[in-house]
FIKOLKE-746033 format. One line per 4 residues: number of its first residue (from 1); for each residue x, y, z of N, C-alpha, C. Coordinates in steps of 0.001 Angstrom, whole numbers. Example, Ala and Ser with C-alpha at 12.3 -4.5 7.8 and 13.67 -1.06 7.14 Angstrom:
<atoms>
1	13190,-5690,7800,12300,-4500,7800,13200,-3300,7800 ~ 12850,-2250,7080,13670,-1060,7140,12900,30,7870
</atoms>
This chain:
<atoms>
1	-133079,-44155,74560,-133117,-45483,75164,-134562,-45838,75511 ~ -135012,-46964,75025,-136375,-47393,75305,-136352,-48410,76446 ~ -136827,-47976,77600,-136780,-48794,78804,-138052,-49606,79017 ~ -139031,-49391,78171,-140336,-49992,78404,-141231,-49046,79170
5	-142360,-49516,79560,-143362,-48701,80243,-142764,-48015,81474 ~ -142942,-46687,81581,-142340,-45913,82677,-143272,-45866,83883 ~ -143808,-46999,84231,-144757,-47082,85332,-145624,-48304,85134 ~ -146846,-48218,85635,-147759,-49346,85442,-149190,-48845,85338
9	-149987,-49609,84603,-151405,-49288,84512,-152159,-49979,85630 ~ -153115,-49274,86149,-153958,-49832,87201,-155417,-49720,86761 ~ -156106,-50818,86836,-157519,-50839,86469,-158329,-50322,87658 ~ -159136,-49307,87388,-159956,-48748,88460,-161330,-48402,87913
13	-162280,-48319,88810,-163655,-47991,88432,-163888,-46498,88638 ~ -164400,-45845,87612,-164767,-44438,87686,-166198,-44299,87202 ~ -167081,-43976,88114,-168493,-43935,87758,-168974,-45335,87424 ~ -169521,-45507,86250,-170030,-46827,85867,-169152,-47483,84814
17	-167873,-47037,84699,-166991,-47651,83717,-165633,-47956,84332 ~ -164947,-48885,83702,-163618,-49286,84138,-162575,-48611,83252 ~ -161543,-48051,83876,-160512,-47341,83121,-159128,-47838,83517 ~ -158164,-47617,82597,-156754,-47932,82857,-156049,-46633,83199
21	-155715,-46456,84448,-155024,-45250,84901,-153540,-45561,85057 ~ -152694,-44572,84721,-151248,-44790,84701,-150605,-44254,85968 ~ -149840,-45100,86637,-149102,-44713,87843,-147609,-44733,87493 ~ -146946,-43578,87464,-145542,-43548,87032,-144606,-44165,88073
25	-143530,-44742,87574,-142471,-45226,88467,-141716,-44027,89033 ~ -141134,-44150,90222,-140389,-43032,90813,-139191,-42646,89958 ~ -138796,-41399,90054,-137570,-40903,89417,-136387,-41158,90335 ~ -135165,-41237,89806,-134786,-41086,88399,-135034,-42348,87586
29	-134927,-42258,86253,-135166,-43432,85410,-134152,-44533,85675 ~ -134577,-45753,85402,-133712,-46924,85545,-133864,-47766,84268 ~ -132769,-48017,83548,-131378,-47619,83764,-131183,-46092,83721 ~ -130024,-45676,84200,-129748,-44248,84285,-129692,-43612,82899
33	-129876,-42322,82874,-129881,-41574,81617,-128527,-41635,80925 ~ -128573,-41655,79610,-127357,-41549,78808,-127098,-40070,78546 ~ -126106,-39508,79219,-125779,-38094,79072,-124437,-37903,78379 ~ -124093,-38800,77504,-122795,-38745,76839,-122928,-38154,75438
37	-121783,-37921,74797,-121735,-37550,73401,-122497,-36280,73076 ~ -123320,-36360,72044,-124054,-35191,71552,-124978,-34627,72620 ~ -125534,-35476,73462,-126448,-34994,74513,-125682,-34190,75561 ~ -124486,-34607,75896,-123666,-33838,76828,-123336,-32478,76242
41	-123025,-32440,74949,-122729,-31155,74302,-123975,-30261,74263 ~ -125137,-30872,74058,-126391,-30107,74075,-126657,-29547,75462 ~ -126391,-30348,76495,-126548,-29884,77868,-125617,-28710,78146 ~ -124377,-28799,77692,-123423,-27710,77894,-123870,-26451,77156
45	-124413,-26622,75946,-124900,-25458,75188,-126074,-24793,75897 ~ -126964,-25611,76461,-128114,-25063,77187,-127664,-24327,78446 ~ -126693,-24888,79162,-126185,-24234,80369,-125480,-22922,80020 ~ -124718,-22930,78935,-124031,-21717,78511,-125044,-20634,78142
49	-126114,-21021,77471,-127160,-20058,77107,-127825,-19482,78352 ~ -128039,-20326,79360,-128606,-19830,80622,-127653,-18849,81296 ~ -126364,-19148,81251,-125379,-18236,81834,-125372,-16889,81140 ~ -125495,-16906,79824,-125546,-15640,79085,-126804,-14857,79435
53	-127906,-15574,79573,-129153,-14905,79949,-129034,-14296,81338 ~ -128424,-15030,82260,-128245,-14497,83605,-127341,-13274,83588 ~ -126317,-13287,82716,-125378,-12180,82651,-125962,-10932,82021 ~ -126928,-11108,81114,-127454,-9938,80406,-128228,-9023,81352
57	-128734,-9566,82447,-129478,-8726,83385,-128592,-7634,83979 ~ -127275,-7903,84036,-126351,-6889,84574,-126248,-5681,83642 ~ -126609,-5867,82368,-126530,-4766,81414,-127771,-3883,81454 ~ -128839,-4406,82027,-130091,-3671,82010,-130081,-2549,83035
61	-130628,-1381,82695,-130681,-280,83665,-131500,-644,84892 ~ -132487,-1488,84712,-133320,-1944,85822,-133796,-3359,85500 ~ -133141,-4405,86063,-133542,-5776,85755,-135019,-6051,86039 ~ -135572,-5389,87048,-136981,-5609,87366,-137891,-5154,86232
65	-137432,-4187,85456,-138200,-3710,84311,-138380,-4848,83306 ~ -137299,-5515,82963,-137341,-6638,82026,-138146,-7784,82629 ~ -137958,-8023,83904,-138665,-9113,84575,-140169,-8877,84569 ~ -140573,-7643,84842,-141998,-7306,84830,-142632,-7672,83492
69	-141984,-7247,82415,-142546,-7487,81083,-142472,-8962,80707 ~ -141362,-9616,81023,-141184,-10999,80597,-142101,-11953,81353 ~ -142329,-11689,82619,-143260,-12512,83401,-144654,-12436,82789 ~ -145060,-11254,82380,-146397,-11099,81797,-146480,-11732,80419
73	-145419,-11657,79673,-145389,-12344,78374,-145522,-13849,78579 ~ -144808,-14385,79553,-144908,-15815,79848,-146312,-16190,80298 ~ -146936,-15346,81106,-148295,-15626,81568,-149255,-15748,80397 ~ -149107,-14864,79416,-149961,-14912,78227,-149719,-16200,77450
77	-148455,-16529,77201,-148123,-17706,76399,-148541,-18999,77083 ~ -148258,-19120,78378,-148605,-20348,79093,-150109,-20545,79142 ~ -150844,-19455,79311,-152299,-19548,79354,-152877,-19841,77977 ~ -152229,-19333,76909,-152701,-19624,75561,-152620,-21115,75248
81	-151613,-21790,75779,-151493,-23227,75552,-152728,-23947,76089 ~ -153321,-23372,77136,-154519,-23970,77731,-155808,-23469,77076 ~ -155680,-22615,76041,-156858,-22237,75287,-157370,-20823,75486 ~ -156732,-20010,76339,-157203,-18634,76502,-156828,-17811,75270
85	-157538,-16728,75051,-157338,-15900,73870,-156838,-14501,74215 ~ -156362,-14302,75413,-155888,-12982,75820,-154534,-12664,75202 ~ -154305,-11383,74967,-153008,-10908,74496,-152296,-10187,75635 ~ -151044,-9829,75404,-150297,-9080,76407,-150949,-7719,76649
89	-151397,-7084,75586,-152071,-5794,75749,-153352,-5940,76569 ~ -154090,-7031,76364,-155300,-7274,77162,-154951,-7337,78652 ~ -153865,-8038,78967,-153462,-8168,80363,-153066,-6813,80947 ~ -152284,-6038,80203,-151841,-4740,80708,-153010,-3780,80872
93	-153981,-3839,79966,-155184,-3029,80115,-155980,-3455,81339 ~ -156055,-4757,81556,-156767,-5292,82716,-156121,-4808,84007 ~ -154797,-4840,84055,-154083,-4384,85242,-154221,-2876,85429 ~ -154544,-2199,84340,-154762,-759,84399,-156214,-425,84739
97	-157012,-1469,84988,-158451,-1313,85282,-159212,-761,84088 ~ -158724,-1077,82893,-159444,-714,81678,-160142,-1960,81134 ~ -161239,-1778,80441,-161951,-2908,79845,-161030,-3618,78863 ~ -160760,-4905,79034,-159793,-5588,78197,-160304,-5959,76818
101	-161606,-6002,76612,-162133,-6334,75302,-162070,-7806,74960 ~ -161814,-8641,75949,-161833,-10087,75763,-162664,-10676,76895 ~ -163071,-11960,76763,-163821,-12571,77867,-163092,-12411,79189 ~ -163841,-12011,80214,-163240,-11705,81507,-162443,-12890,82044
105	-162989,-14099,81908,-162297,-15263,82465,-160940,-15482,81819 ~ -160809,-15160,80524,-159524,-15332,79848,-158442,-14454,80468 ~ -158728,-13169,80568,-157712,-12256,81084,-157498,-12470,82579 ~ -158518,-12910,83298,-158351,-13223,84715,-157403,-14406,84897
109	-157502,-15413,84032,-156588,-16556,84114,-155138,-16105,83937 ~ -154918,-15224,82982,-153561,-14742,82727,-153060,-13929,83916 ~ -153908,-13073,84448,-153525,-12262,85606,-153207,-13148,86807 ~ -153996,-14189,87001,-153740,-15126,88103,-152394,-15820,87943
113	-152014,-16092,86702,-150725,-16742,86444,-149582,-15850,86914 ~ -149690,-14567,86633,-148671,-13622,87105,-148571,-13662,88623 ~ -149719,-13624,89286,-149743,-13643,90755,-149120,-14939,91278 ~ -149462,-16073,90646,-148943,-17368,91096,-147430,-17438,90938
117	-146930,-16996,89785,-145485,-17023,89559,-144754,-16115,90539 ~ -145250,-14910,90714,-144589,-13985,91635,-144637,-14494,93064 ~ -145730,-15150,93439,-145810,-15726,94785,-144754,-16819,94962 ~ -144645,-17717,93987,-143674,-18801,94100,-142252,-18285,94212
121	-141908,-17307,93383,-140556,-16763,93415,-140280,-16030,94729 ~ -141269,-15296,95214,-141087,-14576,96479,-140837,-15547,97625 ~ -141563,-16653,97621,-141377,-17659,98686,-139978,-18258,98622 ~ -139502,-18555,97421,-138159,-19117,97291,-137098,-18107,97737
125	-137295,-16837,97390,-136335,-15812,97818,-136289,-15684,99331 ~ -137413,-15958,99973,-137481,-15883,101439,-136962,-17144,102111 ~ -136484,-18097,101313,-135897,-19305,101875,-136846,-20467,102033 ~ -138087,-20329,101578,-139029,-21441,101674,-138648,-22484,100629
129	-138626,-23764,100983,-138180,-24785,100024,-139217,-25049,98937 ~ -138724,-25444,97772,-139608,-25894,96707,-140179,-27236,97119 ~ -141459,-27276,97357,-142087,-28424,97979,-143518,-28558,97481 ~ -144147,-29669,97861,-145554,-29848,97509,-146417,-28762,98140
133	-146049,-28328,99305,-146807,-27248,99930,-146743,-25989,99085 ~ -145544,-25660,98576,-145412,-24466,97750,-146181,-24629,96437 ~ -146137,-25816,95838,-146889,-26037,94600,-148389,-25881,94839 ~ -148856,-26309,95988,-150285,-26125,96299,-150600,-24644,96494
137	-149689,-23917,97119,-149892,-22463,97263,-149956,-21786,95897 ~ -149037,-22150,95015,-149020,-21590,93667,-150325,-21915,92948 ~ -150765,-23152,93085,-152021,-23573,92456,-153205,-22790,93008 ~ -153182,-22533,94290,-154272,-21768,94906,-154337,-20358,94321
141	-153179,-19739,94105,-153149,-18413,93486,-153630,-18476,92040 ~ -153233,-19520,91348,-153552,-19658,89933,-155048,-19783,89687 ~ -155735,-20503,90560,-157162,-20760,90381,-158014,-19975,91374 ~ -157486,-18862,91862,-158188,-18110,92902,-159501,-17526,92415
145	-159609,-17223,91129,-160827,-16625,90577,-160913,-16977,89106 ~ -162068,-16746,88512,-162260,-17063,87109,-162495,-18547,86910 ~ -162224,-19025,85697,-162400,-20448,85413,-161494,-21274,86312 ~ -162004,-22341,86829,-161217,-23223,87686,-161330,-22923,89161
149	-162001,-21824,89507,-162118,-21463,90924,-162925,-22491,91703 ~ -163705,-23310,91010,-164499,-24354,91662,-163809,-25706,91621 ~ -162512,-25720,91196,-161779,-26989,91063,-160795,-27195,92222 ~ -161213,-26798,93405,-160427,-27019,94636,-159017,-26447,94551
153	-158903,-25120,94389,-157577,-24487,94334,-156732,-24825,95559 ~ -155485,-25184,95334,-154564,-25456,96427,-154691,-26844,97024 ~ -155474,-27724,96403,-155668,-29073,96943,-155369,-30112,95873 ~ -154641,-31156,96281,-154498,-32302,95383,-155873,-32931,95187
157	-156076,-33439,93999,-157408,-33947,93652,-157779,-35209,94446 ~ -159067,-35342,94636,-159609,-36533,95291,-160507,-37317,94341 ~ -160531,-36884,93089,-161292,-37583,92067,-160416,-37850,90857 ~ -160922,-38652,89934,-160149,-39012,88749,-160284,-37929,87679
161	-159176,-37533,87094,-159204,-36640,85945,-158722,-37400,84723 ~ -158725,-36743,83565,-158308,-37392,82337,-157895,-36326,81331 ~ -157188,-36768,80283,-156702,-35865,79237,-157261,-36327,77906 ~ -157940,-35431,77191,-158566,-35787,75922,-159837,-36583,76145
165	-160717,-36551,75184,-161970,-37291,75332,-162974,-36561,76198 ~ -164098,-37184,76390,-165187,-36580,77162,-165360,-37195,78537 ~ -164680,-38298,78777,-164763,-38981,80068,-163561,-39924,80173 ~ -163273,-40456,81359,-162109,-41352,81477,-162140,-42541,80525
169	-163346,-43038,80234,-163449,-44232,79405,-163008,-44045,77968 ~ -163064,-42816,77425,-162607,-42595,76048,-161468,-41578,75979 ~ -160781,-41390,77093,-159703,-40398,77164,-158452,-40882,76444 ~ -157615,-39927,76032,-156317,-40258,75455,-155358,-40757,76529
173	-155488,-40185,77724,-154603,-40570,78825,-155333,-40356,80147 ~ -155218,-41348,81039,-155827,-41243,82369,-154702,-41276,83403 ~ -154467,-40151,84109,-153393,-40113,85110,-153697,-40981,86326 ~ -152788,-40911,87272,-152858,-41762,88462,-154207,-41658,89168
177	-154716,-42777,89687,-155920,-42717,90524,-155664,-41839,91742 ~ -156680,-41215,92286,-156473,-40250,93374,-155781,-40829,94597 ~ -155968,-42104,94872,-155348,-42661,96075,-153826,-42731,95982 ~ -153273,-42582,94772,-151814,-42617,94599,-151186,-41224,94585
181	-152006,-40184,94566,-151469,-38838,94353,-150475,-38438,95442 ~ -150835,-38641,96693,-149948,-38228,97781,-148597,-38922,97696 ~ -148598,-40228,97451,-147335,-40973,97370,-146519,-40546,96154 ~ -147178,-40368,95014,-146463,-39964,93798,-145830,-38590,93961
185	-146570,-37672,94554,-146046,-36319,94725,-144964,-36275,95795 ~ -145086,-37104,96825,-144036,-37174,97843,-142745,-37706,97222 ~ -142873,-38699,96333,-141708,-39238,95645,-141080,-38190,94735 ~ -141903,-37416,94038,-141386,-36350,93181,-140654,-35296,94014
189	-141191,-34937,95155,-140544,-33960,96026,-139179,-34468,96487 ~ -139095,-35736,96820,-137800,-36311,97240,-136799,-36250,96093 ~ -137260,-36526,94889,-136364,-36464,93727,-135850,-35044,93508 ~ -136725,-34064,93614,-136329,-32674,93394,-135214,-32271,94352
193	-135270,-32754,95577,-134303,-32335,96595,-133127,-33297,96763 ~ -133142,-34411,96041,-132037,-35373,96164,-130736,-34753,95657 ~ -129670,-34991,96379,-128365,-34447,95995,-127364,-35541,95622 ~ -127800,-36794,95686,-126875,-37904,95456,-127113,-38616,94128
197	-127925,-37995,93236,-128204,-38673,91964,-127285,-38228,90843 ~ -126473,-37194,91087,-125515,-36748,90087,-126115,-36080,88869 ~ -127374,-35716,88920,-128041,-35144,87753,-127957,-33616,87781 ~ -127598,-32992,86667,-127573,-31526,86604,-128977,-30954,86782
201	-129032,-29703,87215,-130319,-29070,87516,-131232,-29025,86296 ~ -130686,-28753,85116,-131518,-28712,83912,-132141,-30067,83628 ~ -131382,-31122,83828,-131897,-32468,83599,-132991,-32797,84614 ~ -132763,-32426,85862,-133770,-32704,86896,-135065,-31955,86597
205	-134939,-30712,86142,-136141,-29944,85807,-136902,-30597,84661 ~ -136167,-31116,83671,-136809,-31793,82545,-137573,-33030,83011 ~ -136948,-33822,83851,-137589,-35046,84343,-138780,-34723,85239 ~ -138607,-33756,86110,-139667,-33419,87059,-140905,-32890,86341
209	-140695,-32139,85269,-141841,-31614,84525,-142690,-32750,83957 ~ -142051,-33720,83329,-142803,-34852,82770,-143506,-35621,83879 ~ -142805,-35850,84979,-143402,-36618,86081,-144626,-35909,86631 ~ -144516,-34591,86789,-145646,-33813,87306,-146833,-33905,86354
213	-146579,-33730,85061,-147671,-33790,84093,-148283,-35181,84031 ~ -147483,-36198,84244,-148000,-37573,84236,-148875,-37833,85459 ~ -148458,-37341,86607,-149265,-37499,87834,-150543,-36673,87738 ~ -150431,-35457,87175,-151584,-34559,87031,-152331,-34431,88364
217	-151668,-33861,89390,-152199,-33970,90756,-153395,-33080,91058 ~ -153686,-32106,90202,-154796,-31192,90457,-155936,-31456,89480 ~ -157109,-31012,89837,-158245,-31169,88933,-158118,-30262,87720 ~ -157466,-29114,87874,-157291,-28171,86778,-155991,-27404,87003
221	-155420,-26860,85947,-154221,-26036,86075,-152914,-26799,86080 ~ -152933,-28099,85757,-151701,-28888,85823,-150655,-28441,84808 ~ -151092,-28092,83595,-150134,-27666,82589,-149392,-26412,83004 ~ -150142,-25432,83513,-149523,-24173,83916,-148612,-24359,85124
225	-149042,-25128,86118,-148184,-25366,87288,-146945,-26168,86877 ~ -147125,-27120,85967,-145980,-27905,85505,-144943,-27063,84803 ~ -145382,-26058,84046,-144415,-25157,83399,-143786,-24215,84424 ~ -144558,-23789,85397,-143993,-22981,86475,-142946,-23762,87263
229	-143171,-25060,87418,-142233,-25893,88166,-140834,-25813,87567 ~ -140729,-25766,86242,-139423,-25653,85591,-138720,-24378,86048 ~ -139441,-23257,85982,-138844,-21976,86378,-138444,-21981,87844 ~ -139303,-22523,88691,-139020,-22557,90124,-137784,-23403,90421
233	-137664,-24552,89751,-136518,-25430,90003,-135209,-24780,89560 ~ -135205,-24144,88399,-133969,-23531,87904,-133572,-22337,88747 ~ -134563,-21620,89250,-134275,-20490,90127,-133713,-20980,91459 ~ -134348,-21986,92060,-133884,-22499,93352,-132490,-23108,93239
237	-132209,-23753,92101,-130904,-24402,91928,-129793,-23411,91596 ~ -130147,-22137,91364,-129142,-21136,91068,-128697,-21110,89620 ~ -129399,-21852,88738,-129069,-21784,87316,-129317,-20368,86805 ~ -130349,-19725,87336,-130666,-18340,87003,-130891,-17557,88292
241	-130349,-16345,88349,-130572,-15508,89529,-131853,-14700,89405 ~ -132398,-14630,88184,-133700,-14011,87944,-134537,-15002,87136 ~ -135822,-15102,87402,-136665,-16069,86673,-136999,-15569,85271 ~ -136026,-15691,84361,-136197,-15139,83017,-136257,-16206,81927
245	-136240,-17481,82311,-136307,-18545,81301,-137682,-19197,81357 ~ -138430,-19041,80288,-139772,-19622,80216,-139924,-20331,78881 ~ -140375,-21583,78934,-140419,-22415,77736,-141767,-22409,77029 ~ -142717,-21622,77493,-144062,-21711,76928,-144091,-21381,75434
249	-143308,-20398,74992,-143300,-20071,73570,-142791,-21250,72745 ~ -141730,-21889,73211,-141179,-23068,72534,-142191,-24206,72519 ~ -142845,-24442,73644,-143827,-25523,73723,-145069,-25200,72891 ~ -145393,-23920,72786,-146507,-23510,71933,-146154,-23752,70464
253	-144924,-23430,70071,-144497,-23634,68693,-144519,-25117,68304 ~ -144110,-25971,69225,-143947,-27397,68924,-144882,-28238,69801 ~ -146108,-27789,69899,-147038,-28408,70849,-147288,-29881,70537 ~ -147476,-30216,69269,-147740,-31618,68918,-146567,-32513,69285
257	-145350,-32040,69009,-144162,-32823,69345,-144009,-32942,70862 ~ -144319,-31871,71566,-144264,-31891,73032,-145170,-32982,73592 ~ -146414,-33017,73152,-147345,-34017,73666,-146944,-35428,73227 ~ -146403,-35547,72010,-145962,-36863,71544,-144829,-37397,72418
261	-143891,-36525,72776,-142756,-36970,73582,-143172,-37314,75009 ~ -144125,-36576,75577,-144640,-36955,76896,-145212,-38362,76847 ~ -145959,-38671,75796,-146556,-39996,75657,-145491,-41068,75436 ~ -144426,-40690,74684,-143352,-41649,74433,-142598,-41996,75709
265	-142407,-41028,76579,-141779,-41317,77870,-142616,-42335,78628 ~ -143927,-42109,78689,-144801,-42989,79466,-144871,-44393,78868 ~ -144983,-44473,77559,-145229,-45766,76932,-143962,-46559,76650 ~ -142829,-45860,76449,-141602,-46545,76060,-140435,-46291,77006
269	-140583,-45344,77933,-139481,-45034,78830,-138336,-44326,78141 ~ -138638,-43662,77003,-137583,-42972,76254,-137432,-41551,76790 ~ -136720,-41435,77899,-136488,-40125,78512,-135503,-39290,77711 ~ -134576,-39957,77003,-133543,-39215,76292,-134117,-38359,75164
273	-135092,-38876,74430,-135694,-38083,73347,-136369,-36840,73900 ~ -137054,-37005,75029,-137657,-35842,75673,-136586,-34874,76149 ~ -135516,-35390,76730,-134455,-34528,77262,-133802,-33723,76136 ~ -133579,-34359,74983,-133009,-33638,73844,-133920,-32477,73442
277	-135199,-32738,73366,-136187,-31710,73013,-136185,-30584,74036 ~ -136150,-30939,75296,-136176,-29958,76380,-134918,-29083,76354 ~ -133752,-29707,76245,-132503,-28952,76262,-132385,-28047,75039 ~ -132853,-28516,73899,-132874,-27672,72700,-133760,-26455,72949
281	-134893,-26684,73611,-135792,-25583,73937,-135163,-24594,74900 ~ -134434,-25085,75902,-133762,-24194,76852,-132721,-23339,76137 ~ -131893,-23983,75302,-130852,-23249,74590,-131452,-22184,73676 ~ -132488,-22564,72910,-133106,-21609,71988,-133820,-20492,72719
285	-134540,-20849,73777,-135311,-19858,74516,-134405,-18863,75230 ~ -133364,-19377,75882,-132428,-18483,76566,-131732,-17566,75558 ~ -131337,-18124,74413,-130703,-17298,73399,-131633,-16210,72877 ~ -132899,-16559,72676,-133873,-15565,72210,-134097,-14478,73255
289	-134105,-14866,74533,-134295,-13878,75598,-133118,-12904,75650 ~ -131906,-13404,75426,-130728,-12524,75386,-130858,-11541,74226 ~ -131252,-12063,73054,-131434,-11187,71894,-132494,-10123,72170 ~ -133587,-10536,72812,-134656,-9591,73138,-134149,-8507,74078
293	-133368,-8898,75076,-132831,-7916,76020,-131949,-6898,75302 ~ -131104,-7368,74394,-130236,-6449,73657,-131055,-5533,72743 ~ -132101,-6066,72120,-132955,-5233,71266,-133660,-4155,72093 ~ -134093,-4524,73282,-134759,-3538,74143,-133771,-2468,74598
297	-132563,-2895,74937,-131557,-1910,75333,-131294,-913,74201 ~ -131186,-1425,72980,-130958,-546,71838,-132150,386,71614 ~ -133358,-153,71761,-134559,657,71594,-134597,1780,72626 ~ -134365,1439,73892,-134405,2448,74951,-133342,3527,74718
301	-132153,3088,74306,-131063,4042,74077,-131414,5009,72939 ~ -131916,4460,71835,-132225,5301,70679,-133396,6244,70967 ~ -134422,5730,71642,-135579,6583,71928,-135227,7663,72952 ~ -134399,7321,73940,-133972,8343,74905,-133184,9449,74215
305	-132374,9064,73238,-131622,10069,72484,-132570,11002,71729 ~ -133644,10434,71197,-134637,11271,70510,-135308,12241,71473 ~ -135620,11746,72683,-136283,12597,73672,-135383,13759,74069 ~ -134078,13525,74119,-133150,14589,74538,-133066,15721,73520
309	-133610,15517,72336,-133593,16589,71337,-134717,17595,71558 ~ -135541,17380,72593,-136711,18236,72802,-136379,19555,73496 ~ -135129,19784,73815,-134748,21054,74441,-135247,21148,75872 ~ -135893,22267,76210,-136353,22477,77592,-137395,21449,78014
313	-138132,20900,77057,-139163,19905,77392,-138578,18524,77646 ~ -137284,18366,77393,-136683,17033,77476,-136723,16458,78883 ~ -136502,17298,79901,-136417,16797,81275,-137705,16091,81699 ~ -138840,16744,81545,-140103,16120,81943,-140459,14967,81015
317	-140119,15084,79726,-140414,14003,78782,-139611,12748,79112 ~ -138368,12927,79568,-137555,11766,79953,-138133,11071,81176 ~ -138669,11847,82110,-139310,11230,83289,-140496,10382,82861 ~ -141292,10905,81956,-142447,10145,81464,-141980,8947,80636
321	-140951,9146,79846,-140391,8037,79053,-139923,6896,79957 ~ -139229,7244,81041,-138780,6220,81989,-139969,5463,82581 ~ -141049,6175,82868,-142247,5519,83401,-142864,4580,82374 ~ -142800,4946,81097,-143331,4086,80040,-142467,2840,79835
325	-141183,2939,80117,-140353,1730,80076,-140802,746,81149 ~ -141232,1273,82293,-141717,412,83371,-143086,-179,83053 ~ -143962,639,82487,-145329,204,82188,-145655,673,80766 ~ -145449,-182,79771,-145548,265,78379,-146975,497,77873
329	-147960,237,78688,-149347,549,78355,-149962,1226,79573 ~ -150312,2496,79459,-150695,3236,80654,-151553,4437,80280 ~ -152013,5175,81291,-152809,6380,81046,-152175,7570,81764 ~ -152755,8747,81557,-152159,9958,82113,-152191,9969,83636
333	-153263,9467,84220,-153329,9435,85688,-152231,8561,86275 ~ -152027,7390,85669,-150978,6491,86165,-149600,7117,85975 ~ -149387,7778,84859,-148098,8428,84622,-147863,9568,85598 ~ -148927,10296,85921,-148803,11374,86906,-148384,10813,88260
337	-148992,9693,88630,-148671,9067,89915,-147252,8526,89926 ~ -146827,7907,88825,-145506,7278,88791,-144380,8306,88721 ~ -144614,9428,88039,-143539,10414,87869,-143523,11475,88956 ~ -144657,11693,89620,-144756,12767,90589,-144901,14134,89951
341	-145017,14170,88630,-145199,15443,87929,-146675,15811,87911 ~ -146959,17063,87582,-148353,17498,87515,-149018,16911,86274 ~ -150333,16857,86313,-151085,16299,85188,-150806,17080,83904 ~ -150850,18427,83907,-150554,19171,82676,-149147,18896,82141
345	-148177,18761,83064,-146804,18481,82631,-146721,17125,81948 ~ -147373,16130,82540,-147389,14784,81955,-148085,14808,80603 ~ -149210,15501,80503,-149939,15564,79236,-149076,16170,78133 ~ -148350,17232,78463,-147483,17849,77455,-146341,16911,77056
349	-145804,16206,78036,-144710,15276,77754,-145187,14132,76856 ~ -146371,13602,77141,-146915,12525,76320,-147163,13013,74895 ~ -147663,14240,74767,-147871,14795,73428,-146544,14894,72673 ~ -145510,15302,73377,-144183,15381,72749,-143703,13994,72322
353	-143925,12984,73163,-143529,11617,72815,-144351,11090,71646 ~ -145626,11502,71581,-146446,11133,70418,-145871,11742,69147 ~ -145494,12982,69222,-144942,13667,68044,-143653,13017,67570 ~ -142904,12438,68503,-141680,11719,68143,-141959,10315,67621
357	-143202,9865,67734,-143564,8520,67282,-143228,7427,68269 ~ -142909,7802,69505,-142546,6814,70522,-143784,6190,71150 ~ -144800,6984,71432,-146032,6464,72012,-147200,6771,71079 ~ -148248,5949,71230,-149458,6137,70447,-150659,5917,71355
361	-151696,6699,71134,-152952,6509,71860,-153694,5337,71218 ~ -154245,4437,72036,-154775,3177,71496,-156298,3035,71581 ~ -156981,3948,72260,-158428,3775,72420,-159240,4568,71402 ~ -158666,5669,70875,-159427,6532,69988,-160396,7445,70711
365	-160359,7423,72059,-161273,8256,72838,-160684,9643,73067 ~ -161559,10575,73366,-161132,11931,73718,-160796,12035,75201 ~ -161454,11204,75999,-161210,11183,77439,-160782,9779,77850 ~ -160152,9696,79032,-159684,8420,79570,-158854,7663,78526
369	-157935,8388,77924,-157108,7799,76874,-156022,6891,77469 ~ -155598,5931,76654,-154544,4984,77035,-153438,5081,75991 ~ -152198,5111,76477,-151050,5300,75595,-150137,4071,75657 ~ -149615,3714,74490,-148738,2537,74389,-147359,2952,73906
373	-146335,2388,74539,-144965,2492,74030,-144883,1431,72939 ~ -145179,1834,71718,-145529,903,70650,-144410,-65,70296 ~ -143214,436,70089,-142113,-439,69668,-141748,-1445,70749 ~ -141823,-1012,72002,-141547,-1906,73130,-142568,-3034,73156
377	-143840,-2689,73044,-144885,-3715,73050,-144762,-4644,71845 ~ -144355,-4115,70720,-144222,-4951,69527,-143184,-6055,69735 ~ -142082,-5707,70398,-141054,-6717,70679,-141592,-7766,71650 ~ -142262,-7310,72703,-142790,-8246,73693,-143896,-9111,73122
381	-144644,-8597,72150,-145788,-9323,71588,-145387,-10394,70586 ~ -144125,-10440,70213,-143708,-11418,69211,-143983,-12839,69705 ~ -144759,-13563,68933,-145088,-14953,69270,-146250,-15129,70209 ~ -146892,-14018,70625,-147990,-14139,71591,-149363,-14102,70930
385	-149408,-14194,69595,-150706,-14231,68955,-151424,-15505,69381 ~ -152728,-15395,69694,-153475,-16578,70136,-153402,-17692,69107 ~ -153439,-18919,69622,-153366,-20087,68729,-154629,-20190,67880
</atoms>
């Protein structure tokens, strides 16, 4: 449905030039969304996929294990959309205090994303409401160090930003002037918490994401916070009991279409086309996450069976294997600490796992070696190659 311009342009002066900045109309859209027919069936398919994803966590020996890995995979993918070149292995090496082999700012951005996401989820679990205050806290964590640390972390912007181009005057899109930010974000917060609009949580998350990106309330980090907002909303609404649905891989795959649909919402008020794209992404992403969980379960089961063939060495090797499931890129010191076994025992167990082909040394060094649970990392790395 094409409703026309989803807001209004305001002429404002920025520096020595005049620009047209876009101020979005409050949500929900008017006229109301068409959620009938094929779109209703798509919504039901997306909800069913989310339910299956939520249910698969009950099959995992340790849901936090899957969450640890998936959060880091999402951090890599979401940061890649913004231009970083870090891989999942780079992040895990960084967390291990090993030289990541990539520009420091890249891997720091990814690490900050993990911290920001975990902070947001922890606050929601403690009963803190999803609010502008929480989004500012998340933003502060995201830009705490590295690139963007000078862009007022945790504060709504007081200057004009823009998307594309070298300045507001030749930009592809100029978001709301700074004087409208507080009102726009207050309106978005009211929409997120409204209970009388009859909109399902998935639909509200789809609308809120576009609105947030259109407002662009921070000087930097808006894309990453906007994607985090989806996860936070679905978690708070109870669609998922664990934050395991992340759309960054889908948005990375279809980045041009994603940006085109954001522009179509603003220029034509066609929220339905965006909603179809979003719901398709939720259904596909949730389904892929379920498949990944089952593949990991099969991998862990088969590799554990191989470890049990080691005879007397199996007991200590299984302890080390369990530690590698928790941290698939690690060193002997970390494994010693995690298992409580002696260093020689851990070294022998790792050698046994190497002989089975389960782990591989990745540095080529004789000392301070790093070991990877190769097949596990290969599954997690799917789709995380830099753009």
